[in-house]
Structures are given as structure tokens and as C-alpha cells.
N, CA, C and O atoms as CSV, one atom per row, in Angstrom:
chain,resi,resn,atom,element,x,y,z
A,1,MET,N,N,6.847,-2.962,83.157
A,1,MET,CA,C,5.835,-3.746,82.519
A,1,MET,C,C,5.560,-3.149,81.144
A,1,MET,O,O,5.284,-1.955,81.023
A,2,LYS,N,N,5.636,-3.971,80.124
A,2,LYS,CA,C,5.443,-3.500,78.762
A,2,LYS,C,C,4.011,-3.738,78.315
A,2,LYS,O,O,3.409,-4.771,78.611
A,3,TYR,N,N,3.490,-2.769,77.605
A,3,TYR,CA,C,2.149,-2.887,77.058
A,3,TYR,C,C,2.238,-2.940,75.539
A,3,TYR,O,O,3.069,-2.269,74.926
A,4,SER,N,N,1.391,-3.727,74.961
A,4,SER,CA,C,1.344,-3.751,73.506
A,4,SER,C,C,0.586,-2.531,72.997
A,4,SER,O,O,-0.182,-1.904,73.727
A,5,ARG,N,N,0.816,-2.217,71.753
A,5,ARG,CA,C,0.143,-1.057,71.167
A,5,ARG,C,C,-1.375,-1.249,71.177
A,5,ARG,O,O,-2.128,-0.304,71.410
A,6,GLU,N,N,-1.804,-2.467,70.925
A,6,GLU,CA,C,-3.237,-2.758,70.875
A,6,GLU,C,C,-3.900,-2.537,72.234
A,6,GLU,O,O,-4.997,-1.982,72.306
A,7,SER,N,N,-3.245,-2.965,73.302
A,7,SER,CA,C,-3.834,-2.786,74.629
A,7,SER,C,C,-3.868,-1.308,75.013
A,7,SER,O,O,-4.794,-0.865,75.693
A,8,MET,N,N,-2.874,-0.553,74.586
A,8,MET,CA,C,-2.876,0.877,74.888
A,8,MET,C,C,-3.971,1.600,74.107
A,8,MET,O,O,-4.605,2.517,74.629
A,9,VAL,N,N,-4.194,1.188,72.861
A,9,VAL,CA,C,-5.252,1.801,72.068
A,9,VAL,C,C,-6.603,1.525,72.714
A,9,VAL,O,O,-7.450,2.416,72.774
A,10,LYS,N,N,-6.817,0.302,73.198
A,10,LYS,CA,C,-8.066,-0.035,73.874
A,10,LYS,C,C,-8.255,0.802,75.133
A,10,LYS,O,O,-9.361,1.253,75.428
A,11,ARG,N,N,-7.156,1.009,75.881
A,11,ARG,CA,C,-7.250,1.798,77.108
A,11,ARG,C,C,-7.634,3.238,76.796
A,11,ARG,O,O,-8.481,3.817,77.477
A,12,VAL,N,N,-7.017,3.820,75.771
A,12,VAL,CA,C,-7.326,5.197,75.408
A,12,VAL,C,C,-8.755,5.284,74.887
A,12,VAL,O,O,-9.479,6.227,75.205
A,13,ARG,N,N,-9.159,4.310,74.094
A,13,ARG,CA,C,-10.508,4.327,73.527
A,13,ARG,C,C,-11.557,4.233,74.626
A,13,ARG,O,O,-12.612,4.859,74.516
A,14,ARG,N,N,-11.302,3.483,75.665
A,14,ARG,CA,C,-12.287,3.313,76.728
A,14,ARG,C,C,-12.374,4.536,77.630
A,14,ARG,O,O,-13.391,4.737,78.293
A,15,LYS,N,N,-11.346,5.342,77.667
A,15,LYS,CA,C,-11.385,6.521,78.519
A,15,LYS,C,C,-12.323,7.582,77.968
A,15,LYS,O,O,-13.047,8.232,78.722
A,16,GLU,N,N,-12.308,7.755,76.651
A,16,GLU,CA,C,-13.097,8.822,76.065
A,16,GLU,C,C,-14.112,8.265,75.081
A,16,GLU,O,O,-13.769,7.525,74.159
A,17,MET,N,N,-15.332,8.625,75.290
A,17,MET,CA,C,-16.387,8.256,74.363
A,17,MET,C,C,-16.567,9.438,73.417
A,17,MET,O,O,-16.427,10.595,73.814
A,18,GLU,N,N,-16.872,9.137,72.190
A,18,GLU,CA,C,-17.072,10.204,71.217
A,18,GLU,C,C,-18.281,11.039,71.609
A,18,GLU,O,O,-19.247,10.531,72.179
A,19,ASN,N,N,-18.212,12.323,71.295
A,19,ASN,CA,C,-19.272,13.251,71.715
A,19,ASN,C,C,-20.632,12.895,71.131
A,19,ASN,O,O,-21.649,13.041,71.809
A,20,TRP,N,N,-20.666,12.438,69.906
A,20,TRP,CA,C,-21.951,12.109,69.296
A,20,TRP,C,C,-22.598,10.918,69.990
A,20,TRP,O,O,-23.823,10.832,70.081
A,21,LYS,N,N,-21.752,9.981,70.487
A,21,LYS,CA,C,-22.321,8.846,71.222
A,21,LYS,C,C,-22.866,9.295,72.567
A,21,LYS,O,O,-23.920,8.832,73.004
A,22,ARG,N,N,-22.151,10.191,73.218
A,22,ARG,CA,C,-22.647,10.731,74.484
A,22,ARG,C,C,-23.991,11.418,74.286
A,22,ARG,O,O,-24.925,11.226,75.065
A,23,ALA,N,N,-24.071,12.224,73.226
A,23,ALA,CA,C,-25.320,12.935,72.953
A,23,ALA,C,C,-26.442,11.954,72.607
A,23,ALA,O,O,-27.584,12.131,73.032
A,24,LEU,N,N,-26.110,10.924,71.836
A,24,LEU,CA,C,-27.117,9.919,71.470
A,24,LEU,C,C,-27.636,9.190,72.694
A,24,LEU,O,O,-28.842,9.000,72.847
A,25,ILE,N,N,-26.724,8.780,73.568
A,25,ILE,CA,C,-27.129,8.053,74.779
A,25,ILE,C,C,-27.943,8.948,75.703
A,25,ILE,O,O,-28.990,8.540,76.203
A,26,ALA,N,N,-27.464,10.168,75.929
A,26,ALA,CA,C,-28.186,11.077,76.826
A,26,ALA,C,C,-29.549,11.451,76.253
A,26,ALA,O,O,-30.549,11.458,76.972
A,27,GLY,N,N,-29.588,11.757,74.976
A,27,GLY,CA,C,-30.847,12.152,74.357
A,27,GLY,C,C,-31.871,11.035,74.322
A,27,GLY,O,O,-33.042,11.239,74.644
A,28,SER,N,N,-31.419,9.850,73.927
A,28,SER,CA,C,-32.377,8.739,73.841
A,28,SER,C,C,-32.821,8.283,75.230
A,28,SER,O,O,-33.961,7.848,75.398
A,29,THR,N,N,-31.953,8.373,76.213
A,29,THR,CA,C,-32.353,8.040,77.577
A,29,THR,C,C,-33.382,9.044,78.086
A,29,THR,O,O,-34.389,8.660,78.681
A,30,GLY,N,N,-33.129,10.325,77.851
A,30,GLY,CA,C,-34.076,11.354,78.263
A,30,GLY,C,C,-35.423,11.214,77.568
A,30,GLY,O,O,-36.469,11.355,78.201
A,31,LEU,N,N,-35.397,10.935,76.263
A,31,LEU,CA,C,-36.640,10.734,75.536
A,31,LEU,C,C,-37.387,9.498,76.029
A,31,LEU,O,O,-38.616,9.486,76.095
A,32,SER,N,N,-36.631,8.467,76.371
A,32,SER,CA,C,-37.252,7.254,76.894
A,32,SER,C,C,-37.972,7.537,78.205
A,32,SER,O,O,-39.106,7.099,78.402
A,33,VAL,N,N,-37.329,8.257,79.087
A,33,VAL,CA,C,-37.939,8.599,80.375
A,33,VAL,C,C,-39.181,9.456,80.155
A,33,VAL,O,O,-40.214,9.231,80.786
A,34,MET,N,N,-39.083,10.426,79.273
A,34,MET,CA,C,-40.239,11.286,78.999
A,34,MET,C,C,-41.409,10.486,78.421
A,34,MET,O,O,-42.562,10.704,78.793
A,35,CYS,N,N,-41.106,9.567,77.519
A,35,CYS,CA,C,-42.176,8.743,76.942
A,35,CYS,C,C,-42.845,7.887,78.009
A,35,CYS,O,O,-44.068,7.748,78.022
A,36,PHE,N,N,-42.041,7.312,78.905
A,36,PHE,CA,C,-42.635,6.510,79.965
A,36,PHE,C,C,-43.468,7.369,80.916
A,36,PHE,O,O,-44.523,6.937,81.379
A,37,LEU,N,N,-43.001,8.573,81.207
A,37,LEU,CA,C,-43.766,9.456,82.084
A,37,LEU,C,C,-45.079,9.891,81.441
A,37,LEU,O,O,-46.068,10.112,82.140
A,38,LYS,N,N,-45.095,10.014,80.122
A,38,LYS,CA,C,-46.324,10.382,79.415
A,38,LYS,C,C,-47.151,9.166,79.022
A,38,LYS,O,O,-48.122,9.278,78.273
A,39,ARG,N,N,-46.756,8.003,79.534
A,39,ARG,CA,C,-47.465,6.730,79.314
A,39,ARG,C,C,-47.495,6.320,77.843
A,39,ARG,O,O,-48.482,5.767,77.358
A,40,ARG,N,N,-46.410,6.599,77.153
A,40,ARG,CA,C,-46.250,6.135,75.769
A,40,ARG,C,C,-45.160,5.065,75.787
A,40,ARG,O,O,-43.988,5.331,75.519
A,41,ARG,N,N,-45.582,3.870,76.106
A,41,ARG,CA,C,-44.646,2.784,76.350
A,41,ARG,C,C,-43.841,2.400,75.119
A,41,ARG,O,O,-42.649,2.112,75.229
A,42,ALA,N,N,-44.466,2.390,73.957
A,42,ALA,CA,C,-43.760,1.971,72.746
A,42,ALA,C,C,-42.572,2.885,72.468
A,42,ALA,O,O,-41.469,2.414,72.191
A,43,GLY,N,N,-42.802,4.179,72.543
A,43,GLY,CA,C,-41.700,5.128,72.341
A,43,GLY,C,C,-40.625,4.991,73.398
A,43,GLY,O,O,-39.435,5.095,73.102
A,44,GLY,N,N,-41.045,4.759,74.631
A,44,GLY,CA,C,-40.072,4.576,75.717
A,44,GLY,C,C,-39.177,3.382,75.482
A,44,GLY,O,O,-37.968,3.445,75.701
A,45,PHE,N,N,-39.782,2.280,75.030
A,45,PHE,CA,C,-38.973,1.085,74.756
A,45,PHE,C,C,-38.054,1.295,73.561
A,45,PHE,O,O,-36.918,0.821,73.565
A,46,ILE,N,N,-38.526,1.995,72.544
A,46,ILE,CA,C,-37.696,2.222,71.357
A,46,ILE,C,C,-36.492,3.077,71.709
A,46,ILE,O,O,-35.363,2.719,71.374
A,47,PHE,N,N,-36.714,4.210,72.385
A,47,PHE,CA,C,-35.602,5.085,72.731
A,47,PHE,C,C,-34.673,4.446,73.763
A,47,PHE,O,O,-33.462,4.662,73.725
A,48,GLY,N,N,-35.233,3.664,74.681
A,48,GLY,CA,C,-34.389,2.926,75.628
A,48,GLY,C,C,-33.521,1.904,74.918
A,48,GLY,O,O,-32.361,1.709,75.281
A,49,GLY,N,N,-34.074,1.254,73.912
A,49,GLY,CA,C,-33.291,0.304,73.122
A,49,GLY,C,C,-32.165,0.975,72.365
A,49,GLY,O,O,-31.074,0.418,72.240
A,50,VAL,N,N,-32.426,2.170,71.860
A,50,VAL,CA,C,-31.371,2.917,71.156
A,50,VAL,C,C,-30.234,3.244,72.122
A,50,VAL,O,O,-29.061,3.099,71.777
A,51,ALA,N,N,-30.580,3.681,73.322
A,51,ALA,CA,C,-29.548,4.006,74.315
A,51,ALA,C,C,-28.750,2.763,74.697
A,51,ALA,O,O,-27.525,2.824,74.807
A,52,LEU,N,N,-29.432,1.642,74.899
A,52,LEU,CA,C,-28.720,0.411,75.243
A,52,LEU,C,C,-27.854,-0.084,74.097
A,52,LEU,O,O,-26.763,-0.601,74.337
A,53,ALA,N,N,-28.307,0.061,72.864
A,53,ALA,CA,C,-27.506,-0.358,71.714
A,53,ALA,C,C,-26.243,0.486,71.591
A,53,ALA,O,O,-25.174,-0.035,71.272
A,54,ALA,N,N,-26.362,1.778,71.843
A,54,ALA,CA,C,-25.179,2.642,71.792
A,54,ALA,C,C,-24.199,2.284,72.902
A,54,ALA,O,O,-22.989,2.264,72.681
A,55,LEU,N,N,-24.714,2.003,74.084
A,55,LEU,CA,C,-23.826,1.583,75.182
A,55,LEU,C,C,-23.174,0.238,74.885
A,55,LEU,O,O,-21.997,0.033,75.182
A,56,ALA,N,N,-23.940,-0.674,74.300
A,56,ALA,CA,C,-23.385,-1.993,73.987
A,56,ALA,C,C,-22.297,-1.892,72.921
A,56,ALA,O,O,-21.339,-2.665,72.940
A,57,SER,N,N,-22.435,-0.961,72.008
A,57,SER,CA,C,-21.391,-0.806,70.993
A,57,SER,C,C,-20.117,-0.220,71.586
A,57,SER,O,O,-19.023,-0.461,71.076
A,58,GLU,N,N,-20.256,0.542,72.651
A,58,GLU,CA,C,-19.086,1.151,73.282
A,58,GLU,C,C,-18.418,0.205,74.290
A,58,GLU,O,O,-17.196,0.222,74.437
A,59,TYR,N,N,-19.208,-0.610,74.976
A,59,TYR,CA,C,-18.688,-1.504,76.003
A,59,TYR,C,C,-19.156,-2.938,75.760
A,59,TYR,O,O,-19.978,-3.443,76.525
A,60,PRO,N,N,-18.662,-3.601,74.726
A,60,PRO,CA,C,-19.159,-4.948,74.419
A,60,PRO,C,C,-18.782,-6.001,75.459
A,60,PRO,O,O,-19.559,-6.925,75.701
A,61,GLU,N,N,-17.612,-5.883,76.075
A,61,GLU,CA,C,-17.185,-6.891,77.057
A,61,GLU,C,C,-18.083,-6.874,78.283
A,61,GLU,O,O,-18.455,-7.926,78.802
A,62,GLU,N,N,-18.431,-5.676,78.745
A,62,GLU,CA,C,-19.284,-5.573,79.923
A,62,GLU,C,C,-20.685,-6.126,79.641
A,62,GLU,O,O,-21.292,-6.757,80.507
A,63,PHE,N,N,-21.189,-5.889,78.442
A,63,PHE,CA,C,-22.515,-6.398,78.105
A,63,PHE,C,C,-22.513,-7.914,77.962
A,63,PHE,O,O,-23.517,-8.565,78.251
A,64,LYS,N,N,-21.387,-8.486,77.517
A,64,LYS,CA,C,-21.293,-9.947,77.470
A,64,LYS,C,C,-21.377,-10.519,78.882
A,64,LYS,O,O,-22.038,-11.531,79.116
A,65,GLU,N,N,-20.703,-9.864,79.810
A,65,GLU,CA,C,-20.720,-10.322,81.203
A,65,GLU,C,C,-22.123,-10.193,81.804
A,65,GLU,O,O,-22.586,-11.092,82.505
A,66,ILE,N,N,-22.788,-9.083,81.529
A,66,ILE,CA,C,-24.143,-8.889,82.031
A,66,ILE,C,C,-25.083,-9.931,81.443
A,66,ILE,O,O,-25.927,-10.488,82.145
A,67,ARG,N,N,-24.930,-10.188,80.154
A,67,ARG,CA,C,-25.799,-11.167,79.507
A,67,ARG,C,C,-25.571,-12.571,80.065
A,67,ARG,O,O,-26.511,-13.357,80.182
A,68,ALA,N,N,-24.325,-12.883,80.409
A,68,ALA,CA,C,-24.038,-14.190,80.994
A,68,ALA,C,C,-24.650,-14.331,82.389
A,68,ALA,O,O,-25.055,-15.426,82.780
A,69,ASN,N,N,-24.720,-13.235,83.136
A,69,ASN,CA,C,-25.256,-13.262,84.501
A,69,ASN,C,C,-26.740,-12.927,84.577
A,69,ASN,O,O,-27.288,-12.829,85.675
A,70,LEU,N,N,-27.392,-12.752,83.456
A,70,LEU,CA,C,-28.790,-12.345,83.433
A,70,LEU,C,C,-29.715,-13.298,84.194
A,70,LEU,O,O,-30.593,-12.812,84.906
A,71,PRO,N,N,-29.573,-14.628,84.087
A,71,PRO,CA,C,-30.462,-15.510,84.869
A,71,PRO,C,C,-30.356,-15.286,86.385
A,71,PRO,O,O,-31.357,-15.367,87.096
A,72,GLN,N,N,-29.162,-15.009,86.867
A,72,GLN,CA,C,-29.000,-14.741,88.299
A,72,GLN,C,C,-29.711,-13.447,88.688
A,72,GLN,O,O,-30.344,-13.375,89.741
A,73,TYR,N,N,-29.606,-12.422,87.832
A,73,TYR,CA,C,-30.269,-11.154,88.118
A,73,TYR,C,C,-31.789,-11.330,88.149
A,73,TYR,O,O,-32.468,-10.775,89.013
A,74,LEU,N,N,-32.309,-12.099,87.207
A,74,LEU,CA,C,-33.755,-12.335,87.170
A,74,LEU,C,C,-34.223,-13.112,88.397
A,74,LEU,O,O,-35.294,-12.840,88.940
A,75,GLU,N,N,-33.418,-14.077,88.830
A,75,GLU,CA,C,-33.776,-14.851,90.019
A,75,GLU,C,C,-33.798,-13.958,91.258
A,75,GLU,O,O,-34.701,-14.067,92.088
A,76,ARG,N,N,-32.811,-13.082,91.381
A,76,ARG,CA,C,-32.784,-12.155,92.521
A,76,ARG,C,C,-33.971,-11.203,92.486
A,76,ARG,O,O,-34.571,-10.912,93.521
A,77,GLY,N,N,-34.306,-10.723,91.301
A,77,GLY,CA,C,-35.456,-9.827,91.174
A,77,GLY,C,C,-36.753,-10.517,91.549
A,77,GLY,O,O,-37.606,-9.924,92.210
A,78,ALA,N,N,-36.909,-11.767,91.130
A,78,ALA,CA,C,-38.109,-12.524,91.484
A,78,ALA,C,C,-38.182,-12.750,92.991
A,78,ALA,O,O,-39.259,-12.663,93.580
A,79,THR,N,N,-37.056,-13.037,93.608
A,79,THR,CA,C,-37.016,-13.219,95.061
A,79,THR,C,C,-37.399,-11.925,95.768
A,79,THR,O,O,-38.150,-11.948,96.744
A,80,LEU,N,N,-36.894,-10.812,95.287
A,80,LEU,CA,C,-37.206,-9.515,95.879
A,80,LEU,C,C,-38.701,-9.216,95.768
A,80,LEU,O,O,-39.310,-8.734,96.723
A,81,LEU,N,N,-39.288,-9.497,94.620
A,81,LEU,CA,C,-40.725,-9.266,94.455
A,81,LEU,C,C,-41.555,-10.180,95.350
A,81,LEU,O,O,-42.586,-9.764,95.878
A,82,THR,N,N,-41.111,-11.418,95.522
A,82,THR,CA,C,-41.817,-12.340,96.400
A,82,THR,C,C,-41.798,-11.836,97.838
A,82,THR,O,O,-42.822,-11.850,98.521
A,83,VAL,N,N,-40.636,-11.394,98.292
A,83,VAL,CA,C,-40.522,-10.872,99.656
A,83,VAL,C,C,-41.387,-9.624,99.815
A,83,VAL,O,O,-42.053,-9.466,100.838
A,84,ALA,N,N,-41.389,-8.744,98.831
A,84,ALA,CA,C,-42.190,-7.516,98.910
A,84,ALA,C,C,-43.679,-7.850,98.963
A,84,ALA,O,O,-44.426,-7.211,99.704
A,85,SER,N,N,-44.120,-8.838,98.190
A,85,SER,CA,C,-45.544,-9.191,98.225
A,85,SER,C,C,-45.916,-9.820,99.563
A,85,SER,O,O,-47.018,-9.587,100.061
A,86,ARG,N,N,-45.029,-10.607,100.154
A,86,ARG,CA,C,-45.313,-11.180,101.478
A,86,ARG,C,C,-45.426,-10.086,102.534
A,86,ARG,O,O,-46.302,-10.134,103.397
A,87,ILE,N,N,-44.541,-9.110,102.460
A,87,ILE,CA,C,-44.598,-7.995,103.412
A,87,ILE,C,C,-45.906,-7.239,103.243
A,87,ILE,O,O,-46.544,-6.866,104.227
A,88,GLY,N,N,-46.309,-7.011,101.988
A,88,GLY,CA,C,-47.574,-6.316,101.733
A,88,GLY,C,C,-48.759,-7.085,102.269
A,88,GLY,O,O,-49.679,-6.492,102.832
A,89,GLU,N,N,-48.755,-8.393,102.104
A,89,GLU,CA,C,-49.849,-9.217,102.630
A,89,GLU,C,C,-49.903,-9.150,104.143
A,89,GLU,O,O,-50.985,-9.057,104.722
A,90,ARG,N,N,-48.749,-9.195,104.791
A,90,ARG,CA,C,-48.732,-9.133,106.260
A,90,ARG,C,C,-49.199,-7.771,106.756
A,90,ARG,O,O,-49.922,-7.684,107.749
A,91,LEU,N,N,-48.788,-6.708,106.070
A,91,LEU,CA,C,-49.245,-5.377,106.480
A,91,LEU,C,C,-50.751,-5.244,106.303
A,91,LEU,O,O,-51.424,-4.631,107.132
A,92,ALA,N,N,-51.277,-5.807,105.239
A,92,ALA,CA,C,-52.724,-5.762,105.020
A,92,ALA,C,C,-53.455,-6.562,106.093
A,92,ALA,O,O,-54.519,-6.153,106.558
A,93,ALA,N,N,-52.888,-7.698,106.485
A,93,ALA,CA,C,-53.516,-8.513,107.519
A,93,ALA,C,C,-53.504,-7.807,108.870
A,93,ALA,O,O,-54.460,-7.913,109.638
A,94,VAL,N,N,-52.428,-7.089,109.160
A,94,VAL,CA,C,-52.342,-6.356,110.430
A,94,VAL,C,C,-53.287,-5.155,110.414
A,94,VAL,O,O,-53.887,-4.830,111.438
A,95,ALA,N,N,-53.421,-4.506,109.284
A,95,ALA,CA,C,-54.257,-3.309,109.192
A,95,ALA,C,C,-55.737,-3.640,109.175
A,95,ALA,O,O,-56.548,-2.788,109.538
A,96,GLU,N,N,-56.119,-4.826,108.773
A,96,GLU,CA,C,-57.528,-5.197,108.667
A,96,GLU,C,C,-58.254,-5.157,110.015
A,96,GLU,O,O,-59.323,-4.552,110.092
A,97,PRO,N,N,-57.731,-5.770,111.076
A,97,PRO,CA,C,-58.445,-5.685,112.360
A,97,PRO,C,C,-58.544,-4.254,112.879
A,97,PRO,O,O,-59.523,-3.902,113.538
A,98,ARG,N,N,-57.573,-3.452,112.598
A,98,ARG,CA,C,-57.622,-2.061,113.047
A,98,ARG,C,C,-58.735,-1.311,112.335
A,98,ARG,O,O,-59.405,-0.474,112.941
A,99,ASN,N,N,-58.937,-1.597,111.080
A,99,ASN,CA,C,-60.001,-0.923,110.331
A,99,ASN,C,C,-61.379,-1.318,110.829
A,99,ASN,O,O,-62.303,-0.506,110.811
A,100,ARG,N,N,-61.523,-2.542,111.268
A,100,ARG,CA,C,-62.822,-3.006,111.765
A,100,ARG,C,C,-63.195,-2.335,113.072
A,100,ARG,O,O,-64.357,-1.991,113.286
A,101,SER,N,N,-62.224,-2.148,113.942
A,101,SER,CA,C,-62.510,-1.536,115.238
A,101,SER,C,C,-62.000,-0.100,115.269
A,101,SER,O,O,-61.395,0.342,116.246
A,102,SER,N,N,-62.249,0.593,114.217
A,102,SER,CA,C,-61.776,1.961,114.103
A,102,SER,C,C,-62.571,2.894,115.004
A,102,SER,O,O,-63.754,2.662,115.254
A,103,VAL,N,N,-61.944,3.914,115.478
A,103,VAL,CA,C,-62.588,4.933,116.293
A,103,VAL,C,C,-63.544,5.743,115.444
A,103,VAL,O,O,-64.466,6.368,115.968
A,104,TRP,N,N,-63.337,5.738,114.165
A,104,TRP,CA,C,-64.116,6.576,113.267
A,104,TRP,C,C,-65.333,5.864,112.677
A,104,TRP,O,O,-65.877,6.315,111.670
A,105,ASP,N,N,-65.764,4.771,113.280
A,105,ASP,CA,C,-66.986,4.118,112.812
A,105,ASP,C,C,-68.172,5.069,112.988
A,105,ASP,O,O,-68.141,5.942,113.855
A,106,LYS,N,N,-69.203,4.906,112.178
A,106,LYS,CA,C,-70.335,5.807,112.205
A,106,LYS,C,C,-71.100,5.739,113.537
A,106,LYS,O,O,-71.646,6.742,113.998
A,107,GLU,N,N,-71.132,4.558,114.140
A,107,GLU,CA,C,-71.872,4.435,115.390
A,107,GLU,C,C,-71.173,5.172,116.523
A,107,GLU,O,O,-71.830,5.619,117.464
A,108,GLU,N,N,-69.864,5.306,116.449
A,108,GLU,CA,C,-69.125,5.861,117.561
A,108,GLU,C,C,-68.830,7.357,117.399
A,108,GLU,O,O,-68.236,7.970,118.286
A,109,LEU,N,N,-69.234,7.933,116.294
A,109,LEU,CA,C,-68.948,9.350,116.099
A,109,LEU,C,C,-69.796,10.193,117.058
A,109,LEU,O,O,-70.970,9.890,117.269
A,110,PRO,N,N,-69.221,11.233,117.632
A,110,PRO,CA,C,-69.953,12.035,118.620
A,110,PRO,C,C,-71.010,12.931,117.978
A,110,PRO,O,O,-71.850,13.457,118.707
A,111,TYR,N,N,-71.020,13.128,116.712
A,111,TYR,CA,C,-71.993,14.047,116.100
A,111,TYR,C,C,-72.890,13.384,115.123
A,111,TYR,O,O,-73.752,14.037,114.535
């Protein structure tokens, strides 16, 4: 099977990312996480955007595919949140009668 020079160059390029890009992605991702942990949302979004932009410049085909499938991902996420909220409501409904007839009510305490 013969490969063209262009396809081989793409294969080699995809195997190794330049060191400065690795450092940029790792650093901006770490800074983004730290900003979110310190409740500085604006900085977290900015550094997260820098990391995503660097990744998108390195892997444009994969990001095109992700962008094309984004509505499906959002629909799945919404479904997951709906199911989680229903489970939470049911757990709250089950826990409510138990709280009313708790052993630890003030009238029933031995002291």
C-alpha cells in the first residue's frame, strides 16, 4: 500500500505535538482549574478557552466532528439532568415521612 508524502507528513505531525503547545495546554488547563476552585469564573473561562483553542489548532478534524455532534451531546446531557432531578425528588419524597416519624423527635427523647 502506497502512501502519499502529504498523508505521511500528517501522520508524523499528529504523533508529536510541539513542546510549547503541550506546555500551553497543560498550563492553561491547570490555571483554569485553579481559577474555578478559587471561584474566579472569568479567569477559569479565559484559561479554559486558551486550552481549547490550542487543542483545536492541533486537532481541527476532531473538533469539526465534535461541533457537528454538539446538539446530540446537549440533548443527552439534558436527559441526564432530568433523570437526576427525578431521582432527587423521589429520594426527598421517601425521606420526608421518615423525618416526620423520627425517633429523635423532642417528645420521644428519654432525657
